[in-house]
C-alpha positions as CSV (number, residue, x, y, z in Angstrom):
1,M,222.9,269.2,126.2
2,D,221.8,271.5,128.9
3,R,222.7,275.0,129.3
4,R,225.5,274.5,131.8
5,S,227.1,271.8,129.8
6,L,227.1,274.3,126.7
7,L,228.7,277.0,128.9
8,T,231.4,274.7,130.4
9,L,232.2,273.6,126.7
10,A,232.3,277.1,125.4
11,L,234.8,278.0,128.2
12,A,236.9,275.0,127.6
13,L,237.2,275.9,123.9
14,S,237.9,279.5,124.6
15,V,241.0,278.7,126.6
16,M,242.2,276.0,124.8
17,T,244.1,277.3,121.5
18,P,245.1,274.8,118.9
19,G,248.6,275.4,120.0
20,A,247.9,274.6,123.7
21,A,246.3,271.5,122.7
22,A,249.2,270.5,120.6
23,A,251.7,271.5,123.5
24,A,249.7,269.4,126.1
25,A,250.0,266.4,123.7
26,D,254.0,266.5,123.8
27,M,256.1,264.4,126.1
28,H,259.2,266.3,127.4
29,V,261.7,263.9,128.2
30,S,265.4,264.3,129.4
31,T,268.6,262.4,128.6
32,L,272.2,263.0,128.7
33,V,273.9,265.7,126.9
34,G,276.1,264.8,123.9
35,S,275.9,263.0,120.6
36,D,275.6,259.2,121.7
37,P,274.0,257.0,119.0
38,A,272.3,255.2,121.7
39,S,270.3,258.3,122.3
40,A,269.7,258.7,118.6
41,I,268.2,255.2,118.4
42,A,266.1,255.5,121.8
43,E,264.8,258.8,120.5
44,L,263.6,257.4,117.3
45,V,262.1,254.2,118.6
46,M,260.3,256.7,121.3
47,A,259.1,259.2,118.6
48,E,257.5,256.5,116.8
49,A,255.9,254.9,119.9
50,Y,254.4,258.2,120.9
51,R,253.3,259.0,117.7
52,R,251.2,255.7,117.5
53,I,249.4,256.8,120.7
54,G,248.8,260.1,119.4
55,R,251.5,262.0,121.3
56,G,254.9,264.0,120.3
57,L,258.0,263.6,121.8
58,V,260.4,266.4,122.9
59,V,264.0,265.4,123.9
60,H,265.8,267.8,126.4
61,K,269.8,267.1,126.9
62,L,270.9,268.0,130.3
63,P,274.4,267.4,131.9
64,G,275.0,264.6,134.7
65,E,272.5,263.5,137.1
66,R,270.0,266.5,136.3
67,T,268.5,264.4,133.7
68,L,267.3,261.8,136.2
69,V,266.5,264.4,138.9
70,M,264.3,266.5,136.7
71,A,262.3,263.4,135.4
72,N,261.9,262.3,139.0
73,E,260.8,265.6,140.3
74,G,258.1,265.9,137.2
75,R,259.8,268.9,135.8
76,M,260.3,266.3,132.7
77,D,257.6,263.9,131.7
78,G,260.1,261.0,131.7
79,E,263.8,259.8,131.2
80,L,264.6,258.8,127.3
81,Y,266.4,255.6,128.4
82,R,268.1,254.0,131.2
83,K,268.8,250.4,132.5
84,V,266.4,248.4,134.6
85,G,266.0,249.6,138.3
86,M,266.3,253.0,138.1
87,E,263.0,253.4,140.3
88,R,265.2,252.3,143.4
89,D,266.7,255.6,143.7
90,Y,264.1,257.6,141.6
91,P,261.0,256.4,143.2
92,N,258.7,258.5,140.9
93,L,259.9,256.9,137.8
94,M,258.1,254.3,136.1
95,I,259.6,251.7,133.6
96,V,258.1,251.0,130.3
97,P,259.1,247.3,130.3
98,V,260.2,246.7,126.5
99,P,263.7,247.1,125.6
100,L,264.9,249.6,123.2
101,L,268.3,248.5,122.4
102,T,271.2,246.8,124.2
103,Y,273.7,249.1,125.7
104,E,277.4,248.0,126.0
105,I,280.0,249.4,128.2
106,V,283.5,248.8,126.9
107,I,287.2,250.1,127.6
108,F,288.7,252.4,124.8
109,T,292.5,252.9,124.8
110,R,295.1,254.6,122.7
111,G,298.5,252.3,123.5
112,T,297.3,251.0,127.1
113,D,296.8,247.5,126.9
114,F,296.0,245.1,129.6
115,V,293.9,241.9,130.3
116,V,290.4,242.8,131.0
117,G,289.0,240.9,134.2
118,G,286.1,243.1,135.1
119,W,285.8,246.4,136.5
120,E,288.5,245.7,138.9
121,S,291.2,245.6,136.2
122,L,290.6,249.1,135.7
123,R,292.1,250.0,139.3
124,P,295.8,250.8,138.1
125,Y,294.6,253.3,135.5
126,T,293.0,256.8,135.3
127,I,289.9,256.4,133.7
128,G,287.6,258.8,131.7
129,Y,283.9,258.7,131.3
130,V,280.9,260.6,131.0
131,R,279.5,262.1,134.0
132,G,275.9,260.7,134.8
133,I,276.6,257.3,133.5
134,K,275.7,255.6,136.8
135,I,277.1,252.0,136.1
136,V,280.6,253.6,135.4
137,K,280.4,255.8,138.6
138,E,279.1,252.8,140.8
139,N,281.8,250.4,139.6
140,T,284.8,252.7,139.8
141,V,284.5,253.9,143.4
142,G,287.9,254.4,144.8
143,M,289.7,254.5,141.5
144,K,291.5,257.4,139.7
145,T,288.4,258.8,137.3
146,E,287.7,261.9,135.5
147,A,284.3,262.5,134.8
148,V,283.3,265.0,131.8
149,P,280.1,266.1,130.3
150,T,280.5,264.5,126.8
151,M,282.2,261.6,125.1
152,E,284.0,263.8,123.1
153,Q,285.5,265.6,126.0
154,A,286.5,262.2,127.4
155,F,288.4,261.4,124.4
156,Q,290.2,264.6,124.2
157,K,291.5,264.0,127.6
158,L,292.7,260.7,126.5
159,T,294.8,262.2,123.6
160,M,296.1,264.6,125.9
161,G,297.4,261.9,128.2
162,R,295.0,263.1,131.0
163,T,293.5,259.6,131.3
164,D,294.8,256.2,130.2
165,V,291.4,254.7,129.2
166,V,287.7,255.7,128.4
167,V,284.9,253.6,129.6
168,G,281.5,254.1,127.9
169,N,279.1,253.0,125.4
170,R,280.7,251.1,122.6
171,L,278.5,253.2,120.0
172,A,279.1,256.4,121.4
173,G,282.9,256.1,121.9
174,L,283.3,255.0,118.3
175,A,281.3,257.8,117.0
176,A,283.2,260.3,119.2
177,A,286.6,258.9,118.0
178,E,285.5,259.2,114.2
179,T,284.2,262.7,115.0
180,L,287.5,263.9,116.4
181,K,289.6,262.0,113.9
182,I,291.4,260.0,116.6
183,D,293.7,257.2,115.4
184,E,294.7,254.2,117.0
185,V,291.7,254.2,119.2
186,R,291.1,250.3,120.3
187,V,288.1,248.5,122.2
188,L,289.3,246.0,124.7
189,A,287.5,242.9,125.2
190,P,285.4,241.5,126.8
191,A,282.8,244.2,127.4
192,L,282.4,245.3,130.9
193,A,278.8,245.0,130.7
194,S,276.0,244.6,128.3
195,F,272.3,245.2,129.2
196,P,269.0,246.4,127.6
197,V,267.9,249.6,128.3
198,Y,264.2,251.0,128.8
199,H,261.9,254.1,128.5
200,Y,260.9,255.7,131.9
201,V,257.9,257.8,132.6
202,N,257.1,259.9,135.5
203,K,254.3,258.5,137.7
204,N,252.1,261.4,136.5
205,H,252.1,259.6,133.2
206,A,251.5,256.1,134.4
207,A,248.3,255.7,132.4
208,L,250.4,255.8,129.3
209,V,252.5,252.7,130.3
210,P,250.1,250.0,129.0
211,A,249.5,251.9,125.5
212,L,253.5,252.3,125.3
213,V,254.0,248.7,126.0
214,T,251.6,247.4,123.4
215,V,253.0,249.7,120.8
216,L,256.6,248.7,121.4
217,Q,255.8,245.2,121.3
218,A,254.0,245.6,118.1
219,M,257.2,247.6,116.8
220,K,259.5,245.0,117.7
221,A,257.1,242.2,116.0
222,D,256.9,244.1,112.8
223,K,260.9,244.8,113.0
224,T,260.2,248.6,113.2
225,I,262.7,249.0,116.3
226,E,265.3,246.8,114.5
227,K,265.0,249.1,111.5
228,L,265.2,252.4,113.7
229,Q,268.2,251.0,115.5
230,K,270.0,250.5,112.3
231,Q,269.0,254.3,111.2
232,G,269.9,255.7,114.3
233,A,273.3,254.2,114.4
234,R,274.0,255.4,110.9
235,A,272.8,258.7,111.4
236,A,275.1,259.4,114.5
237,L,278.1,258.7,112.6
238,P,279.8,261.5,111.0
């Protein structure tokens, strides 16, 4: 190695402390604030996926649309999980095309009962939901809605009579009702929507996508994802 190369290497080593090197390996990703079992599952799955490619995962919980905006702007390295197609509105996000879990949107009630015929059947009612869940916002335009930061707050408004129903993820709603010790919560059938969700990275990390696809496919094949889905669901319950 020539003298110039040795000097360059020495300079690099002098400025890269062990702590800085470790921090550089961490992926900082955002997700919605709250104790959603779906988030717990996605975090477990992606923490293991990143571990297998030599990276750490740090999850930041943010309110509302800030989670997507910050990931899109590169202030976060990615978004923990969202449905397919987010790149249409957030063009700097790249999907990692292996599903982490199935996300089911349902209607929760305490006494209000009606025949569920899709989103339009919600129109006569006041609807509580967690701000930032885009599928609910998009499908309740023009309806009476109460958007709040967390599922727990949505259920508190339901118990106070401020809303007639809560619309959101099945696992998150059941966990919130259990946490708050709310009796007589029912889930109306059928579900309003059911779809897989995926991890997204900012385009700055596009080079990681093939490796993440490979490890997630391996984790699906060896049942690791299934095991973590069960573990995350159990851990999120009180």
